[in-house]
N, C-alpha and C positions, 0 to 999 in steps of 0.2 A: 132487330135490324139496326136500330139506332146505335146500340152498343158496338156492333161491328164497324159501323161507320166511324165512330169515335176512335176505335183502336187503329183502324187503317189510317185515319187522318193523323193521329199521333205519330205513328211509325213514319209516315211520309214527311212530316215536319222535322222529326229527328234526323232522318237521312238528309233532308235538305240543308239543315243547319250544319251537319257534319261536313257536307260537301263544301258549303260556303266557308266554314272554318279552315278546311284543308286548302282551298283555293287562296284564301286570305294569307295563310301561312306561306304558301308558295310565292305569292306576290311579294310579301315582306322579305323573303329570302332573296328573290331576284333583285329587289330594290337595294338590299344590302350589298349584294354582289356587284351591282353597278356602282354603288357609292365607293366601294373599294378602289375602283378604277378611275372614275372621272375626276377625282381630286388631284391627280398627278398631271404635270405640265411638261414633263420630259420623258423621252422614250425609255431611257434606262430605268427610271423610277417607276414607270408604268408597268413594264414587263416584270419588274422585281416585286410588284405589289401582290400579284396572285397569278395562278396558272391560267385563268380564263381571261386575263386582261390582254388587249391588243392595242397596237399603236398605228395610226394612219400616217404614213410618211409622205403622202402626196402633197407637194408644195402648193397645189391649186385647190386644196380642200377648203371649202368655204361654208360648210354646214355649221349650224348652231350646236349640233351634238359634239361634245368634247372628243378630241382625237384619241384619248385613252378611253377605250370602251370594250365591250365584248364584240365578238365576230359579227353577230346578227345585226347589232345596232350600226356598226361601221359600214357594212355592206348596204344596209337599208338607207344610210345617209349618203351613199354615192361614192364611197372609197373603194377603189378597185382591189381585187384580191391580190394583185401583184404588188400593191403598195402597202399592204398590211404587214406590219412587223409582229412576229410571234415569238414566244419564248423558244430558245434552242432546246433541242433534244438532249436528254442527259447523256453523259459520256462515262463509260467504264471500259477500260482497256488494260489488260495485263501485258505490258510491253516486254518484260523479261521474266522468265520463270524457270530457272535452272534448278534441278533437284539438289538436295543437301548432299554434300560430298566431303569425306574426310581427306586428309593429306595423303597424296600418293607418294610412292617411293621416289626419292630424288627429284621431286617436283612439288611445288606448292601453288601452281597456277590454277589447278582444278578445284581447290578447296572452296566449299560453299557452306556457310553457316547460317544464312538467313534466306528464306524463301517465301514469296517471290522477291525479285530484286528491283523491279520498276513497275509502277502502276500509274495510269493516267485516268483522271476522273474529273467530273464537273460538280460544282456546288452552287446552289442558289441561296439567297438570304434565308436564314432560319432553318437551314437544312443540315442534317448530320448523316454522314455515310460511314459505314463500318468496313475497315480493311482487316482481313484475317491474315496473319503471317506466323511462321514458325521459326524457332531458333534452336540449333543444336550445336554445342561446342564440338569442334573437330578434334579427333584424336591426332596425336603427334604434331600439334600445331607448332610452328617454328618458335624457338625461344632465343632471344638475344639477351645475354646476361652480362652486364658490365659491373665489374667489381671496383668500387671507388673507396680507397682505403686512406685512413688517417696515418701518415708516415712521420708524425712527430715522434720525439724521443720516447714518450711513454708507451708507444705502440710497437716498439722494436721486437718484442717477443711474439706479437701477433703475426708479423710477417713470416717468421720462422715456422709458426704453426701452419699457416696456409701452404707453405712450401712442402711440409710433411704430408699434406693430403693429396699428393701426386696421384696415388692409385685410387683413393676413395672418391675423389671429386667426379671423375667421369662416370663411375658406376652409379652415383646418386643422380646425376643429370640424365642418364639413360633411363632410369626408372620414371623420370618425369616426362621426357619426350625424346624421341630419337633424333630430332632436328634441333640441335642447340649450337650456339657459338658463344665464346667467352672473350671479354675484353678487360683491360686493366688500366686504372688511372689512380692518381694519388693527389692529396691536397695537404696544405699546412696552413699558411696565413699570408696576408698581404706583406710584401717585403718593404714595409715602411714603418717609421716610428708611429705610435709607441709599441708596435707588435714585435719588433726586432731591435737589437742593439745597433747603434750607429757606429760603434767602434769597428774600424776596418778589419781587424783580425777576427773579431767575432762575427762580422757580417759575412766573411768568407767561410768561416767554420763556426756555426752557432753552437756546436757541441764542445767548445773549448772548456767549458766549466766541468764537463764530465771526463775531460782529458782523452777524448776520442775525436776522430775525424768524421765529419758528415757533410752532406750537401748543403749549399746555401739555401736559405729559406725561399720558398716560392708559394704562390697561391694555389695553383692547380697545374698538374703535369699529366698529359696523356701518354701512356707508355705503350699500349698495345691495342690495335684496332681489333674488332670482333673477328674471331677465327674459330674453327672447329678443331684446332690442334691443341689439345690440352697440355702436352709437353712444352710447347712454346709458351703457353700462358704461365706455367710453373717457372720456367727459366727466366722470364721477364720479371716475375714477382721476386724471384731470388736475387736478381741482379740490381733491383731498385735500391736506392740509398735512403737512409733515414735523414731527416732534417729536424729542426727545432725552432721554437719561437718563445716569446717571453710570457704570454698569458695562457690561460686555460681555454680560451675560445678560439675556434678555427674558422677557416673559410669554406665551410661545407656548402653554403648556398652559392657562393661564387663558382665552385666546382660543378654543382648540379646544373647551373645555367649553361656552362660551357659544354657539359656532356650532352645536354638536350639539343642545343642549337648547332653544335658542330657535327651534324649528321653525316656529312661526307667523310670527315676525318675519323669519326668513331666507326662508321660503316653500318649504321642502322639499316635494317632491311625494311622495305616498304610494307611487306606482309609478314609480320612477326609480333609476338608478345614481347614488349620491351620492359626489362626489369633492371634497376640499378640497386646493387647492394652497397649501402653506405655504412661502413664500420668505423666507429670512433669511440673515444672515452672522454671527449671534451665537449664543452658547450659550443654554440655557434654564434657568429656575428650576423647581424641583420642590418637593414637599411638605416643609415645614419651613423653607424660606427665608423665607416670609412672617412668621414669628415674630420675625425680626430687626427688623421695622418695626412690630410690634404686630398684624399680621393672624394671629391665633392660632387662630381657629375653623376646624375641618376643613371643607374645601370641600363644600358641600351638593349639588353636581351638579344645580343648577336654574338657570333663566334669571333674570338680573337686569339687564335693559336698561331705561334710562330713556327718556323721550320723544325724546331726541336720539340714541339709539343707543349710548350709552356704558354700559360695565359699571359699574354704580353701587355695587357692594359690594366693589370691589377692595381697599379698605383694611380690610375686616373679615374676609373669608374667606382662608384660606391658599391657596397654589398647590395644584392637585390632584396626587395621586400618579400614577405610571405605571399602577398597578393600576386606579385609578378611570377613567383615560382608556381603558384596554383594555375595561372593562365597558361604557362608553358607546359606544365604536366598535362593539362587538358588538351592543348594544341597538338603536342607531339605524342600523346597517349603513352606516357611513360609511368610506370609504377616504381615506387621506391620502398625498399626494405631497410629500415633503420636498425642495424645491429649495434646496440650501444650497451655500455656497462651500467651496472646498477646505480652508480653515483650520479649519472646524468639522465637516467631513463625518464624521470618525471618531466624533465625539460622537453624531451622529444615526444612524450605523451601529449603535452600541451600543443606541440606543433601538429601532431597527428589529428587532433580534434579540429584543426583548421584545414587540414589536407586529407580528411578521412577517405575521400573517394579514390585516392591514388597512393596511399601510404600504409605501411604496416610496421609496427614497432616490436622488437624482441630483445630480450636480455642477453647480452654477450658476456661470456666468461672473461676473466681478466687476461687470459692468454689466447682467446678466440678458439678454444678447443671444441666448442659446440657450434661452430659456424655452419657446418653442413646440415645439422638439425634445423637451424634457423632458416637456412635457404629452403629446405623442404617445407617447413611449416608456413613460411611466408608465401611461397609459390602456391601452395594448396589453398591458402586463405584468399589469395588474389584471384585465382581461376575459378573459385567456387561462387563468385559474385557475378551476376549478369544484371546490368543496369542500362536501360535504353534512354536515349535522349534525342532531341530533334532541334532544328533551327527555325521553328515556326514563329518565334517571337518577332521576327522581322516583317511579318505580314498579318493580315486580318484573320487568317485561318488558324484555328486552335486544335490541339490534339490531346486526347486523353487516352490512357493505356489501361487495359484489363488483361490479366494473365492468370494461368493456373500454376505457374512456377514449376512446371514439370510433373505435377501430381496427376496421375492418370485418373480420369473421370472426375477430377476436382473442379469446383466452381471457379469461374473467372471473377477475380476481385480487382478493384481499381488499384494498380500498383505499377511502378516502373522498375523496381529493384527486386531481384530474387537472390536468396542466399542458399547455400548448401547444394549448389548445382554440381553435378558430376558428369563425366564424359558418358555419352550415350543417351542422356536425358534430352527429350524433345519438349521445349517450352512453347506452349500455344499462346499467342497474343492476339488481342483485338485493339486496333487503333481507331478511335472514334474521332473522325475528322469533321469539324463543324465550322460553319460561317454564320455568325450572328446577324451581321448587317453589311451592307455595301459601303466600303470606305469612300468610293466615288462611283458615279453611274457610268462606267465604261468597262469594256472587256479587259480583264487582268489575268495574269498567270502567275501563280506562286509555286515554286519548287521547294519541297520539304525533304530534307535528308534525315531519315530515321536510322540511327546506328547505335551499336553497343558502345557505351562510353569508355570501357576499358581498352578496346581495340580500335574501333573506328574505321576498320578497313572494309568489313562487310557491312553493307547498308541497304536500306530499302528507300528508293527514290520515288516520291509521290509528286507528280505533276498535276496541279490543281487548276482547272479552268474556272475562274470566278465569273459566273454568268450574271453580270450586273449591267451590261450594255446592250447595244443593238448593232446590227450590220447595215446601218443606213449609209455609210460612207463608201459602199462598194459599187457594183455595177448598177444597182437599183436607181441611183440618182446621178450617175456620172454625166448624163447628157441633159440634165434638167438644171437650169440656172435659177437662182433665187436671189433677188436683190435685197440685201439687209442693210439697216442703218449703221452708221459708224459705231465702233466699240461692240460689234456683234458679229456672229458668223452663223452660217446655215448648218443646222443639224437635224437630220431626219424630217425634213419638210417644214421646219419652223426656224425662226431666227432666235438664237439664244445669245444673251449678253456675254461678253468676255468677262473673265475673272476680274472682280473689282468694280463692275458696272451693273446697274440695275435700272428699272423703270420701263415703261412701255416702249420708249425709243432708245433705251440703253444709254441715256444721256445723264444719268445720275450716278455720281461716284459714291460707292458705299462708305468711303471715308468721310464724306461730307455729312456732318451731323445736322446741319440746318435743312431739314426736308420741308418741302412746300406743303401747304394745306391740302392741295390736290392729291399729292402722293400719300399724305396721311389718311385721306378719305378712302384711298384704295386698300388700306389695311383694316377697314371696318366692314363687317359683313352686312350686306343690304338687308333692309327690313328686320334688323336685329334690335332688340331692346338694350343690348350692351353697346354703349357709345364709346367704349375704350378701344383704342387701336390694338389690333391683334388679340382681342377679347381679354386683354389684361394679362395674357400669358406669353408675351413675347415682345420683341422690339421691331418697330417699323423702320426699315431701311430702304429708302428709295422706292416706296410703294409696295414692298414685299415684306412679309413677316418672317422674322427669325425667331422661331418658337423656342420656349424654354424646354428643358428636359421633361419628358412625360406628357408633352402636348404636341399635336400635329394638325395638319389641315392648312388650307390657304389662309385662314384667319385664326389659326391656333385654337380653334373651337373644339377640337377633338382630344379627349384624354387618351392615355395609353391603354391598350387592351390588356386583358387578363393574361397572366403568365402561368403556364401549366406547372403545377407542383411536381409532376412526374419527370419532366425533362428540362424544365427551366426555359422553354421556348414560348414566345408570344403566340397565343391561340394554338398551342400544341405543336407548332412547327409546320413544315411543309407536308402536305397530304392530309392534314387534319382540319385546318381552318386558316382564314386570313383576317386581318384587322381592317375594319371599315369604320373609321371615325369613332374609335373608342369601343366598338362592339365587334365581337368575333362572329364571322360568318363561317359556320362549320361545314366541312365537306360531308358527303354522304357516309353514314356509318358512325358519325361522331356527334356529340352534343355536349352541353354544359357551357358555363361562362367562358372557360378557356379551351373548349373543344377537346377535353382530355377524358371524356366519358364515352365508352362505346354505346352506340345506339341500339343495343340489344341486351337481353338478359342471359344470353347463352353461357357467358362466363360465370354465372352464378348458379348453374345447374350442375350438380355433382354427377360423376360418371355412374351410369347404370340407373339413373332416376330421371324423372321428368319434372320434379318439383323445384321451384326457384328457392334457393337457400334451404333446401330440405324441408320446407314448410315451417321453419323456425326463425325466419328473418326476412328482410327485404333487401332487394338489390339496388344499391346506390352507386352510380358511376362504375359499374362493372364489378363491384365487390359487395360481398354480403355483410350486412349489419344485423347481427343476431338480436332477437327480441330480448328484453330484460325479463327475468323470471318474475312470476306473480308473487304476491306477498305470501300466499299460502303454499308456495312451491319452492323447493331448494334446488331445482334443476336449472342449470344454466348451460345453454348450448354454446359450443365454441367450434373453431375450425374455419377453413376458407369457405365452406358451404354450410356452416352451422350444423354439421352432420353428427356431432358427438357431444356427450356430456360426461360428467364424472361417473354416473351410474348407468350409462347406456352402452350398448354394443355398437361399435363403430362399423358402419357398413363398408367404408372405404378400406379399412384394414382387411376385411374379408375379401374385397375385390383385389387387393394387392398381393394377397398370400400366394396365388399361383405363380406370379412373377418372381417373388422372393424364393420360393421353392425351386423354380427353374434356374435361378441364378446360383443357388447354393449347390445344386446338383450338376452345375457346369453343362447343362443341356441347352443353354441359349446364350445369346450375346448380352451386352449391357442393356439393349433395348428390347422390350417385350410388349407385345400387342394383345390387348383383350378388348374385343368389341371395337369401339371407335376411340379408345384411349391408348396413348403411347406411354409406357412406363420405362423409366430409366433407373436401373438398379446400380448402386455404388456401394462398395464395402469399405468401411473405414474402422476396422476393429481396433487398430492401434493408433488411432489419430485422436489427439486430445482436444480436437475442435469441439466447441460448445454448440449444441443445437440452437437454432433460431427460435424465437418466441412463437413464430407462426407454424413451426413444424409440429405435427401431431404424432405422438408416440404410439406404437403398436407392439404386441408381443406375439412371437411365434414359437411354439414348443415342438421339438422334434426329438426322436431317439436316435443317437449316433453312437455306434460301437459300444452298445450296452449302457450308455449314459443318456440321461435325459437333459437335453440342451435347450436353453432359452435364449432366443435371439430377440433383441430389442432394436426396432428400426423406426425411423420417422419418415414421413412423406410430406412433400410440399406440392401443392397443386399449382400448376402453371396458369397464370391469368392471361390466357391467349384465346384467340378465336378458335384455334385448333387445340383440343383438350390434350394436356400433357401433364404427367406427374413424375416427380423425382423421388426415388426411394433411397434412403441412406441407412445401411445396416451399421449400427453404432457399437453394439456390444454383444458378447456371447458368453454365457455362463452355463457350465455343464455340471451335473451332479449325478449321484447314483440313482438307479431306477426306484420306482415307488415302493415295491415290496421291501427292498433293503432299507429304504428310508423309514418305513413303518417300524421295522425291527429296531433300527437305531433309535427312532423316536421312543419306542416302548422301553428300551433299556435306559434311555435318558430319563424318561418319566419315572421309572422304578427307582433309579438312583436318586432322583430328586425327592421322591416320597420318603425313601429311607433316610436320606440326609436331613430332610425336614423333621422326621420323627426323632432322630438323634438330637437334633438341635432343640426340639421342644422338651424332650426328657431332661437333657442337661440344663436347660433353663429352669425347669420346675425344681430339679434337685438343688441347683445353686440358690434359687429363691428360698427353698426350705431351710437350707443351712444358714443363710443370712438371717432368716426369721428367728431360728433357734438361738443364734448367737445374740441377737438383739434382746430376746426375752430373758436370757440368762444374765446379761449385763444389767438389765432393768431390775431383776430380782436381787442381785448383789447391792445395787444402789439403794433399793428400798429397805433391805435389812440393815445396812449401815445407818440410814436415816432413822430407823426405828430405835436402835440402841442409843443414838444420840438424843433423840427426843425423850426417851425414858429417863435419862439422867437429868435433864433440864426440868422435867415436870414433877419430880419427887423431891421436895425440899427436906424430907426427913432422912433421906439416904445418907449413911456415913460409910466411908470406905474402910475396910478392915486393914488397910496398910497404913502403918505409922512410919514417919521418916524423921530422923534426928541428925543435926549437923553440929560439929564442934566449932567453937569460935576460931578464928584465924590466929588469935594471939595465944591460944592454949598450947602449952608445951607438948610436943609429940616425941615418941620414941623414934629411933632411927629406923625401926622396922615398919613404922606406919607409912 
């Protein structure tokens, strides 16, 4: 009986302390939520602090409870519902969403390359919203092609070559687009010393040295505005005159600036791809060179064409700089193909590196015979690049881009530029629009234009309502007057000091460095052991603390909150948590120092099982951390759910096989459902992309057309509240069936055995021959040594051979 009493008492006490702990935790959370609000003294800052913060805008509110608080506290303190300011509802509106459309016959008004076209949304501090849009290059997009030619003496043969292409030129352009127009202009050099001769006769005819007549030197001349009449283009080129100058550098940049800025004279279309083909065999003058001849005024980047099409101010304005040319190319969305000879190509390659977004360099033959090929290559190189840009730099809202670059089923990677784009490809984009903090606590609107940098005509307009302020200046307080001291004004029920003033009565100038002791005391926290103004982490200006970076609060007593490593937002961003005096107050479903950990282990449970991390690990912050192997074990579990090891059968591979089979048999779409898991199957057999480290490899063997095929695929588990897995089929290898393989293997083994036997026999025989030769050589050496030793050891031995020699002086017969 006593034992039962003890058991029941223990259970009761355990339950009691658990309830007490839970209630204490809830109280701490509520206190932290209140602390997030009550430290703010302005309506805008209050509503931006957290979604549960409210502001009492009643001018007659006299309660000791701070005006920035939660709903229940303000109502209990006597603030009427009509005077309570609440955060505005989020805004998301697609204002314009026309479908993608190619160019229609004889009309370019209906062309649509980006969808949607206009979106209105709202942003709160620390909030990021995702805009999905698509881009598809339109077929037969209008092309304005302006041929800008060097007509100095060394290029006279090139003009004749261009005229000879009368029939080939329109055929080439028709293959590129049905909607094209041609224009023509030429350039030489500034008609001033030292670039031309001052002799009157040579000034009128700079080709006198060549004993031929030509036109006087000019910087740039516009011959023909853009037209679709190819014959007229050829005739104008044929009738143009050659000129000459003294040096080997020309006025290419002068001419480019006039071509871009004289849009009315050139006839540039508002909706077209603008390309300038600049052909030359000479170097180019840049900013500063003009001062040698007196053209010392900085290029003004405006059009100066006279009634005859000549650049009339060439002797006054200096050559433009490369930076000026870059700005104009970006402003007018013009691309330039530099068709230059081999001798100067390296010079233009250096220029291309500075203007890479808008230029293309190609080698031109000495007589321009390959100009059509260069036009085609340059055009294809330009149109194959899609690069998005925006003008968000002018405001607090920032934009990041993610795209699949037109790869069907491919992942979205952070990038703005895609290459290898072809007509008909649809590029999927995500624009992540975020607001880190409020630039000032009032309602603002920022309009962002997202456009393709090569064209700039089709764009996505994003109207962002920055929700950093309150609606207190409207009908709510129109009939309520509030008397405020000088240097202040009424805002949302309280008197706020004008810019530059501070203090309880707004009578202290912030620029006044000599603050009184009373105002200094207002910068110290009451009942605090820290006697430093602003806790030592800020400056006291007129009774208010200006906190250093990383600190906040009325007395700078609060440190900055933790930043989430997942998205770089304070306390995980909107929806996850808010910062309350250096500590994150997490929303429901989130936990951790930065509120970036899900408050559940469901993301650590593998599909088809109920075990957390497959029983081989622990769930930390929504991800599995696998146990380290024991000293006596070589098994190390890996994977998003610690589900597999080197010698284990992977259960997720078996779960994924039906979806892989379904995909390979074309009996299902890219998405496959098994139980509560959504599988996405992607096939990349010819893609050189390297698998991620977290991707787990699986093998599926099938028999296809009498061959045994082995598919290798990887899967990646989605770390989401809704279970999802992505399967990527990466390789396929097929071989003959097993019986044939056995026979081939048998023949190979037999051949190997016979070959090894022959090798062994030959080795033994060779070894035997070498051994015999060595033994015989040793025998000969020993016999020779034996004979030699016998002679040396027998002193009585006398040779039977006697030898006699006649003296040299002895007379000899002639026959001797």
